[in-house]
C-alpha positions as CSV (number, residue, x, y, z in Angstrom):
1,M,-24.5,1.6,13.6
2,K,-21.4,0.0,12.2
3,P,-20.6,-2.6,9.6
4,H,-20.8,-6.2,10.7
5,Q,-17.5,-7.9,11.3
6,S,-18.1,-10.4,8.5
7,S,-18.6,-7.5,6.1
8,V,-15.4,-6.0,7.1
9,Q,-13.5,-9.3,6.8
10,K,-15.0,-9.9,3.3
11,F,-13.9,-6.4,2.3
12,Q,-10.4,-7.0,3.7
13,R,-10.2,-10.3,1.7
14,K,-11.1,-8.5,-1.4
15,L,-8.4,-5.8,-0.8
16,R,-5.8,-8.5,-0.1
17,Q,-6.8,-10.2,-3.4
18,L,-6.3,-6.9,-5.3
19,T,-3.0,-6.2,-3.6
20,K,-1.3,-9.5,-4.0
21,R,2.4,-9.2,-4.9
22,N,2.3,-12.0,-7.5
23,W,-0.6,-10.4,-9.5
24,S,1.4,-8.9,-12.4
25,V,-0.7,-6.0,-13.6
26,P,0.3,-2.3,-14.0
27,L,-0.1,-0.1,-10.9
28,D,-2.6,2.0,-12.8
29,Y,-5.0,-0.9,-13.4
30,R,-4.6,-2.0,-9.8
31,K,-5.4,1.6,-8.6
32,L,-8.6,1.6,-10.8
33,K,-9.8,-1.7,-9.3
34,L,-9.0,-0.6,-5.8
35,K,-10.9,2.6,-6.3
36,Q,-13.9,0.8,-7.6
37,V,-14.0,-1.6,-4.6
38,I,-13.2,1.0,-2.0
39,F,-15.8,3.6,-3.2
40,G,-18.4,0.9,-3.6
41,W,-17.9,-0.4,0.0
42,V,-17.7,3.1,1.6
43,N,-20.8,4.3,-0.2
44,Y,-22.7,1.2,0.8
45,F,-21.8,1.7,4.5
46,R,-21.6,5.5,4.5
47,V,-24.4,5.8,7.1
48,A,-22.4,3.7,9.5
49,N,-19.8,4.8,12.0
50,M,-16.7,3.1,10.7
51,K,-13.8,5.6,11.3
52,K,-11.6,3.2,13.3
53,V,-12.2,0.3,11.0
54,T,-11.3,2.4,7.9
55,E,-8.2,3.8,9.5
56,R,-6.9,0.3,10.4
57,I,-7.7,-1.1,6.9
58,D,-6.2,2.0,5.3
59,T,-2.9,1.5,7.1
60,K,-2.6,-2.1,6.0
61,L,-3.6,-1.2,2.4
62,R,-0.9,1.5,2.1
63,S,1.7,-0.9,3.5
64,R,0.8,-3.5,0.9
65,I,1.0,-0.9,-1.9
66,R,4.5,0.1,-0.7
67,V,5.5,-3.5,-0.9
68,I,4.1,-3.7,-4.5
69,I,6.0,-0.6,-5.5
70,W,9.2,-2.0,-3.9
71,K,8.8,-5.2,-5.7
72,Q,8.3,-3.5,-9.0
73,W,11.7,-1.8,-8.7
74,K,13.1,-5.4,-8.9
75,V,16.9,-5.0,-9.0
76,A,19.1,-3.5,-6.3
77,K,20.5,-0.8,-8.5
78,K,17.0,0.5,-9.4
79,Q,15.9,0.3,-5.7
80,I,18.8,2.4,-4.5
81,K,18.4,4.9,-7.4
82,S,14.6,5.2,-6.7
83,L,15.1,5.7,-2.9
84,I,17.7,8.4,-3.5
85,Q,15.4,10.2,-5.9
86,L,12.7,10.1,-3.2
87,G,15.0,11.8,-0.7
88,I,16.6,9.0,1.2
89,Q,20.4,9.1,1.9
90,E,22.6,6.7,-0.1
91,E,23.8,4.8,3.0
92,E,20.2,4.2,4.2
93,A,19.1,3.1,0.7
94,K,21.9,0.6,0.4
95,G,21.3,-0.7,3.9
96,L,17.7,-1.4,3.2
97,T,18.3,-2.7,-0.3
98,Y,20.9,-5.3,0.7
99,C,18.8,-6.3,3.8
100,R,18.1,-10.1,3.9
101,K,14.6,-9.5,5.2
102,G,11.5,-10.1,3.1
103,Y,9.2,-7.8,1.2
104,R,6.8,-7.3,4.2
105,F,9.6,-6.3,6.5
106,I,10.9,-3.8,4.0
107,G,7.4,-2.4,3.3
108,L,7.0,-1.7,7.0
109,S,10.4,-0.1,7.5
110,K,10.6,3.6,8.3
111,V,12.8,4.3,5.4
112,V,10.3,3.1,2.8
113,Q,7.5,4.8,4.7
114,R,9.4,8.1,4.5
115,A,10.3,7.6,0.8
116,I,6.8,6.5,-0.3
117,S,4.8,8.6,2.2
118,N,1.0,8.9,2.4
119,K,1.3,12.2,0.6
120,R,3.2,10.7,-2.3
121,L,0.7,7.8,-2.6
122,K,-2.2,10.3,-2.7
123,Q,-0.4,12.3,-5.4
124,R,0.0,9.1,-7.4
125,G,-3.7,8.5,-7.2
126,V,-3.8,5.6,-4.8
127,P,-7.3,5.5,-3.3
128,L,-7.4,5.9,0.5
129,L,-10.3,5.1,2.8
């Protein structure tokens, strides 16, 4: 058994709605809402075989959360300072900060993925599937 494709799509739409960049709420509130939706969906379909589906959704969710965190840093000075605090070299941090690409590109970059790793997201309390 596995969840129907329409159920998975509905779940993904709900997660996209909760991780919109223009929804100006604190990260703690966003984590709470994500936790409620994720735990509810996973408990409803817990009998089903959905390992690949959850891995794919989880990867997208973490990427969107990285973008949210990047956008919350707002100004270049704060972005560079935060990346350096997370263990990224200053040259890499400046290169990424002054990049002309959009939020989505930066959220998918290897530098941000190293800085805001899955382990750090888990420590911050971000719910993972």
